[in-house]
C-alpha positions as CSV (number, residue, x, y, z in Angstrom):
1,X,27.4,-46.0,-60.9
2,X,25.9,-42.8,-59.5
3,X,24.6,-40.8,-62.5
4,X,22.8,-42.0,-65.6
5,X,22.0,-39.6,-68.5
6,X,19.4,-40.2,-71.2
7,X,19.4,-37.9,-74.2
8,X,15.8,-37.4,-75.4
9,X,14.2,-36.0,-78.6
10,X,10.8,-37.6,-78.5
11,X,11.6,-40.2,-81.2
12,X,10.6,-43.9,-80.7
13,X,14.2,-44.9,-80.2
14,X,14.7,-42.0,-77.6
15,X,11.6,-43.3,-75.7
16,X,13.2,-46.8,-75.7
17,X,16.5,-45.2,-74.5
18,X,14.7,-43.4,-71.6
19,X,13.0,-46.7,-70.6
20,X,16.4,-48.4,-70.6
21,X,18.0,-45.5,-68.6
22,X,15.2,-45.7,-66.0
23,X,15.8,-49.4,-65.6
24,X,19.6,-48.9,-65.4
25,X,19.3,-46.1,-62.8
26,X,16.9,-48.3,-60.7
27,X,19.3,-51.3,-60.8
28,X,22.2,-49.3,-59.6
29,X,20.3,-46.9,-57.4
30,X,21.7,-44.1,-59.5
31,X,20.4,-40.6,-60.2
32,X,18.7,-40.3,-63.5
33,X,19.2,-37.2,-65.7
34,X,17.2,-36.5,-68.9
35,X,18.5,-33.9,-71.4
36,X,16.5,-32.5,-74.2
37,X,18.4,-30.4,-76.8
38,X,16.6,-27.8,-78.9
39,X,18.7,-27.9,-82.1
40,X,20.3,-24.5,-82.9
41,X,20.1,-23.6,-86.6
42,X,23.2,-23.4,-88.7
43,X,25.0,-20.1,-88.8
44,X,24.0,-19.4,-92.4
45,X,20.6,-18.1,-91.4
46,X,20.1,-14.4,-90.9
47,X,19.5,-13.3,-87.3
48,X,15.7,-12.9,-87.6
49,X,15.4,-16.4,-89.1
50,X,17.7,-17.8,-86.5
51,X,15.6,-16.3,-83.7
52,X,12.4,-17.8,-85.2
53,X,14.0,-21.2,-85.7
54,X,15.3,-21.3,-82.2
55,X,11.9,-20.3,-80.8
56,X,10.3,-23.1,-82.9
57,X,12.8,-25.6,-81.7
58,X,12.3,-24.5,-78.1
59,X,8.5,-24.8,-78.3
60,X,8.9,-28.4,-79.7
61,X,11.5,-29.3,-77.1
62,X,9.3,-28.0,-74.2
63,X,6.4,-30.0,-75.5
64,X,8.5,-33.2,-75.8
65,X,9.8,-32.5,-72.3
66,X,6.4,-31.9,-70.8
67,X,5.0,-35.1,-72.3
68,X,8.0,-37.1,-70.9
69,X,7.7,-35.5,-67.5
70,X,4.0,-36.5,-67.3
71,X,4.7,-40.0,-68.4
72,X,7.5,-40.6,-66.0
73,X,5.7,-38.9,-63.1
74,X,2.7,-41.2,-63.7
75,X,5.2,-44.1,-63.3
76,X,6.6,-42.6,-60.1
77,X,9.9,-41.5,-61.7
78,X,11.3,-38.0,-61.0
79,X,14.6,-37.6,-62.8
80,X,16.5,-34.3,-63.2
81,X,15.3,-32.7,-66.4
82,X,17.3,-30.2,-68.4
83,X,16.7,-28.3,-71.7
84,X,19.5,-26.6,-73.6
85,X,19.9,-25.1,-77.0
86,X,22.7,-26.2,-79.3
87,X,24.0,-29.1,-81.3
88,X,22.7,-32.3,-79.7
89,X,25.8,-34.4,-79.6
90,X,28.0,-31.6,-78.4
91,X,25.5,-30.6,-75.7
92,X,25.0,-34.2,-74.5
93,X,28.7,-34.8,-74.2
94,X,29.2,-31.4,-72.3
95,X,26.4,-32.3,-69.9
96,X,27.9,-35.7,-69.2
97,X,31.2,-34.0,-68.5
98,X,29.7,-31.3,-66.3
99,X,27.5,-33.6,-64.2
100,X,29.9,-36.5,-63.7
101,X,27.7,-38.9,-65.7
102,X,28.8,-42.6,-65.4
103,X,26.6,-44.0,-68.2
104,X,24.9,-42.2,-71.1
105,X,22.0,-43.6,-73.0
106,X,20.8,-42.4,-76.4
107,X,18.5,-43.6,-79.1
108,X,19.6,-44.6,-82.5
109,X,17.9,-42.6,-85.2
110,X,16.8,-44.3,-88.4
111,X,18.8,-42.1,-90.8
112,X,19.4,-43.2,-94.3
113,X,22.9,-44.3,-95.1
114,X,23.4,-41.0,-97.1
115,X,22.3,-38.9,-94.1
116,X,24.7,-40.7,-91.8
117,X,27.5,-40.2,-94.3
118,X,26.7,-36.6,-94.9
119,X,26.0,-35.3,-91.3
120,X,26.7,-38.3,-89.1
121,X,24.4,-39.3,-86.3
122,X,24.0,-37.9,-82.8
123,X,24.5,-41.4,-81.4
124,X,27.7,-41.9,-83.4
125,X,29.1,-38.6,-82.3
126,X,28.2,-39.1,-78.7
127,X,29.8,-42.6,-78.8
128,X,33.0,-41.1,-80.2
129,X,33.4,-38.2,-77.6
130,X,31.5,-39.3,-74.4
131,X,33.6,-39.3,-71.2
132,X,31.8,-42.4,-70.0
133,X,30.1,-45.7,-71.0
134,X,27.4,-45.3,-73.7
135,X,24.5,-47.4,-74.7
136,X,22.7,-46.8,-78.0
137,X,19.2,-48.2,-78.0
138,X,17.4,-49.0,-81.2
139,X,13.6,-48.8,-81.6
140,X,12.5,-52.5,-81.9
141,X,9.9,-51.6,-84.6
142,X,12.7,-50.1,-86.7
143,X,14.8,-53.2,-86.3
144,X,11.9,-55.5,-87.3
145,X,11.2,-53.3,-90.3
146,X,14.9,-53.4,-91.5
147,X,15.0,-57.2,-91.0
148,X,11.8,-57.7,-93.0
149,X,13.2,-55.5,-95.7
150,X,16.5,-57.4,-95.7
151,X,14.7,-60.8,-95.8
152,X,12.5,-59.6,-98.7
153,X,15.6,-58.4,-100.6
154,X,17.4,-61.7,-100.0
155,X,14.5,-63.7,-101.4
156,X,14.3,-61.5,-104.4
157,X,17.9,-62.3,-105.2
158,X,17.3,-66.1,-105.2
159,X,17.1,-67.2,-108.8
160,X,14.1,-69.4,-109.6
161,X,14.9,-72.9,-110.9
C-alpha cells in the first residue's frame, strides 16, 4: 500500500475517517492524501445564484481544510491536501483514480433512511465506484445513539404482563 486517501467534510464521522486513515498510512508507511470537496450546486440554479453558492461552499471548505491542517500539523502529520469543487462521490473516485490510491477512507453520514433512498450517500456511491479498497468509518457517538434508540424501541414493544 503506497497511497491512502481520506475524504473529508468536517463531520464527526469524517474526523474519525481521517484518524483511521492517518493510522493506516503510518502502519503501511504510505502517503496520506486528504480531499475536501466543495459541493457544486445543482444545475437548476441561475448563474448568479450558482456563483454565490459555490463561493459559500468554497469558504466553508477552506475553513474545514484549514482547521484540519492545523490539527494534523500539531500532531506532526503533513499529508497532501487538495480541495476541489464538484459532487463529492464523483470527485473522490476521480481523485483515487488519478492518484493511484490503494485505500480510500470516508466517513458515514447519519442521513435518515428517506435521504439515503432519495439521494444516496456519498459513502455508498464511493463504495460502488471506487477503483480500490474502501473503508467506511462511522462516528462512535452516532452508533451509540442509534443503539440506544433501538434498545428503547425494543423495550417499548415488550408487552407488560
